[in-house]
C-alpha positions, 0 to 999 in steps of 0.5 A: 942483652947488649949483643942483641941490641947491637944486632938489631941496630946493624939490621936496621942500618943495613935496611936503610943503606941497601937499595931495595930490589923491585920484584918483577911484576909480570909472569915469569917465563918458566912459569908461563911456559909451564903453565902453557904446557899444562893448560894447553889442551884446555885452552885450546878448547876455550875461546881465545878471548877468555885466556886473555882476561885476568881479574884485577888486584883488588878483586884478587884481594877480596877473594882472600879468605878471612882466616888468613887475617887471623892472628891465631898462631896455630893456624895452618894454611896448607891444611886449611886449603886441603880441607877446602878441596872436595876430592884430593884425587882431582888434579885439575882442582888442585892445580886450579887452587894452586894457580889461585893461591899463587895469583893471590900471593903475587898480589899480596906481595906487591901490595906489601912492597908498595906499602913498605915503600910508602912508609920508608921515610916515616921508618927512617924518622922513627929509627932516628927517634930510636937512636935519640932514645938510645942516647937518652937511655945511655945518659939516664944510665950514667946518671943513675950510676952516679946517683947510686954512687952518691946515695951509697956515699950518703948512706955511709955518712947520714943514714946511720945518724938519722935512723938513730935519731928516729929510733930515739924519738920513737923511744921517747914517745913510747916512754912518754906514753908509758909515763901517762899510763903510769900516772893514770894507774897511780891516780887510780890507786890514789882514788881509794885514799881520796874517797874518805876525804871527799866523803868527809867534806860531803862531796858525794857527787865528786866522789862517785864521779871520780870512781866512775871515771876510774872505772871507765879508765880501767876499762880502757887499760885492761891490757895491763895486769895491774889494772885487772886487780885494780878494777876489782878493788875499784868495785869494792870501793864503789860498794863502800861508797854506796854504804857511805851514801846510805849512812849519809841518807840515814842521817837525813831522817833525823837532821835534814840538810838541803845542801847535803841532800842535793849532793846525795841525790846527785850522787845517786843520779850518777849511779842511776839509783835514784829510785833505789835511794827513795826506797832506802830513804823510807826504810831509814825513816821507819828504822829511825822511828824504831831506834829513836823511840827505843832509845828515848824510852830506854833512857827513862825505863827502870830495868833490872840487870839480866844475865842475857843481853837480850833487848826488851821489846818496846812495849815492855820498855814502856811499862818500865817507865815510872810515873814521875818520869812519864811526862819527861819521857813523853816530851822527849819522845815527841821531840825526837819523833818531831825531828823525824817528821820534820825531816820527812816533811822537808824531804817532801818539800825539797822534791816538790820544789825540785820538780817545779824547777824541772817541770820543763824537762822533757826527758821521759826517764826523769819524768818517770823518776819524779812521778815515782818519787812523788807517789812513794813520798805520798804513800810513805807519809801515812805509813810513817805517821802510823808508826809514829802514832803506834810508838806514842800510843804504846807509851801512853797505854802502858802508863798508870796516870790515875794518881796524877794531879789534874794539872799533870794530867792536863799537861799530858793531854796538852802534849798529846793534843799538840801531837795530834795537831802535828799529825793533822797538819802533816797528813790530815790525819785524825790520829785515831790511835792516839785519840783512842789511847787518850780516851781510854786513859782519860775515862779511867783517870776522870772517873777517879778524879771526879770522885776524888774532887767531889769528896774534896768538895764535900770537905771544902763545904764542911769546913767552909765558914762562908765568909767573902774571899778577898780579891782585886777587882772582878776581872782578876777574880774570874781569871784567878778562880776559873782560869779563864780570860776574854777571847773572841772565839773559843773554838780557835783556842790553841792548846799551849795558849799561843794565838798564832795557830798551828803551822808548826812546820813553818814556825819550827823549821830547824831540826836543831832548834826549838820544837812544838813540844818545847813550850810549857804545857803546864796548866798554871803557866798559861790562861785557859781561854773559854769565854768570849770577850763580848759575853765576858764584858756583859758579865762585867757590866751586869755585875757592875750595875748591881754593885754599889761600889765599883771596887766590889764584886760578887760575893765569893767563898773559898769553896766557890773559887775552888769550884771555879778553878775545878770547872776551868780544869774540867772545861780544859779537859772537855776541850782537849778530850772531845771523845769524853766531853759528854762525861766531862760536861755531866761531871761539871753539872754534878759539881754545880748541883752538889754545891747547890744542894749543899747550900740548900741543905745548909741554909734552907732546911727550915723550908718544908719543901725539899728539892733534893730529888729535883737537884741531883740527877741520876747519871749512868755514865759516871758511877760516882756517889758522894755523901751529904755534907754537914755544916761546919761547927764554926757556922752558927745559924741559931743566934739571934744577934747574928740574925740567924747567920744572915751574913753567912746565908747571903754569902752562900746564896750570892756565891751560888748565884755568881756560879750560876751566871758563870754556867749561863755564860758557858752554855753555848760553849758546852753545847758545842762540845756535845752531839746536837742529836745525842742524849747528852745535849738533852740532859744539859738542857734539862740541867739548865732548865731545872737547876741553873734557872732556879738558882736566883729563886734560892734566895727565898727559901734561904732568906725565909729562914731568917724572916720566920725567925726575925718576926715572932709570928706566933706571938703576932697570931696570938695577939691577933686572936685576942682582937675583938673583930665584932666591935660596933664602932670604928676604931681610931687607933690601930691594934697593938699587934701592928706595933709588935710587927713594926718593932720586929721590922725595925730590929731587922732593918737595923740588923740588915743595915749593920750587915751591909756596912761590913758586907756588900749585899747585892740589891737582889739579895736585899729585895729577896730578904724584904720579899720573904719578910713581906710574904711572911707578914702577909700570910700572918695577916691572913692567918690572923684574920682567919682566926676570928669567928665573926666580923662586924662591919666595924671589925672589917674596917678595923681589919683594913685600918690595921693593915693600912697602918702596917703598909704605911710603916713598912714603906719607911723601912722597905726599899721595895716600892710598892710593898710586895704581897699586899695583894694577898691580904687585900684580896682576902679582906675584899672577899669579906665584902662580896655577895653570896654569888660573888663569894662562891666564884671567888672561893673556886678561883682562889685556891692559894689560901689555906682550907682554914682561911677559906672556911673562915671566910665562908662561915662569916659570909654565909651565916644566913645561907646554910645551904650555900655554906654547906656547899662551899664547905664541902667544896673546900674540904674536897679540894683539900683532900685532892691536894 
């Protein structure tokens, strides 16, 4: 390489130092001589002027072919020129071509030389720069050699140590990364031990989030062999975590906790299984109803040990519950089911509140989940209540309640009524299954109960002494007897006596706290609100006005109080059992009718007219019959010194009147229990029209028995028959029978006064007694006047005088003003003064008198007119046959 450079350098120096040879520009002598020889014959033939013409150099250069300027290395100029010749055998053409080429060569050579001379200075300068470059290159070469020597020395001193440091740094980086990997793997391994702790403290979202994070990390470090095994283990742990979530979700069905439930929802949201959680929740609620029902009933069931461990079906367990354990079992079952229902209600409320708080969330997936949850909860509510109903219904239908006391049975009804109220508040359900089971049990129980109570009432009446029952004031008497108290609106009565209404889910929100079934449902523990306050106060005022002493109330017997209490229980049953309210109301009317009939049969048997058929209604729904009661041997109605049981008669009738007033107050309430268009309402109206309304009139037939016996009417009629009614002179002294009547009246008055001293006799009873006595005396007067054959004018005057004396003395004894039933006698006496024409019309109009009395009047007044006498006699006898 260096040798070639030296050779190139030497050539350049020689070129610079040597002087260039300037070539001869003119034609050579030999060449011209040769040319002259060759072309002489031609030139001689041409003119001399043409041989001296030569083209310029520029023209010659322009005649050069373009191929000569080509840079192609394969270009052959000789072959190129030969190819241009048409015929190689023509010497002249070849020579011309040769001359042309030589001329072109000379011109080109001259031009090249001229250009070289022109560029000689520039070439020298360029060579100088080349020398400078050579020197720079030599210096750079020297510096490079020195640098390489220095680098070699640095390599020996520093490279080994530096690379060691870099290697150690790389190793440290790898070790740190490995430590991070190991820590991550360790954390993933420790996740399994942390999971139970997180689930124990209830941090479900934290546990699920930790598991999911571990799974994501495991996906990043899948290149490690241990991570593959750990991934499988994490998947198993996730399955176990979902089982823990499911267990916690199942616990929400019995004891709802909003905080725990929110964490569960967050955990399921992390898993993306919110809809699955709602489905699982419904399954857990159904399962909770099944398990709790079976557990509660089995704890009360009396089961025999069996070799097989097969569990009995729920329906069979219900049949194994004894009668004495039925009510506690029913209460515990309702309480257990209430907690499940409460939890479901709180779950629904939680989702509704959560939906309202997130109502501005525009996420379509979240909106879909909310709609799905709402639809599922609404549909599941009815299904849950149906399952709850079936459990309670199975227990109720399996029980035998026919031997229960009325208070215990009413307690069962109150519990079931409360249960139905819960269903109505929960999902507006009418609880048809519970209502039907209640109706079935109620009809069976009530038929037997009513029959037993009628028999008990018969026993009460047969052992009743008809003495007033002591009490403390009117209001306490009504409350104690009927179990009723004043209330403004009987339709809004709460079963447990509470005045706060239902609203159970707001009043009992704590699953661990009290329930709606913790209140006492026993009848004696609360008052039965039936009457409204206004009506009750009217009763107080009415009874107070008719009482001489404000501390005295109505006359009530032990039997009356028992009937009132029994009516209160019937009313409660009719309110709780609207489905059989018609039967209960009919039975209630039968209690009253039997009491009325018994009072009438005991104390009004002397009355000729019996009202048995009109009092006892034939009922088709309740196949209940009861025998006729017999009066107690302690009650003697034949003793004159007791005025033939006047005290007992007054107490019996007035207790019946008070009972009728109570039924009058209950009429509106009873009508609300019945169908307004059914037959029961018509029977109730008939009961009030034909039975209750006639009770005040019962005083007359009962007190008439006393009046007939206190007045010796037979002796009076005998004495009147001995009076001479044909006297000619007007008498100044009344007849002796008037004094006899007054003597009996005085005796009765003194006896009644003594009775009133020991017994509060209401004014209507006193009035009825005197009315019966006055009516009897009026009929005695008419009958006595009708016993005479003839009357003289003085006899008619004596008749009026005797009756006037009776009225005068009667006014002193009788509290009634005027003396009642005087018109009966006065009309009859006035008929003796009528003309024959007036007598005929009078006889036809007054059919209240007997045939004997009318015939006596006709015979006395028509003695001279035989035809009229026969006519009127025939009319009276014919009318008597028709009646």
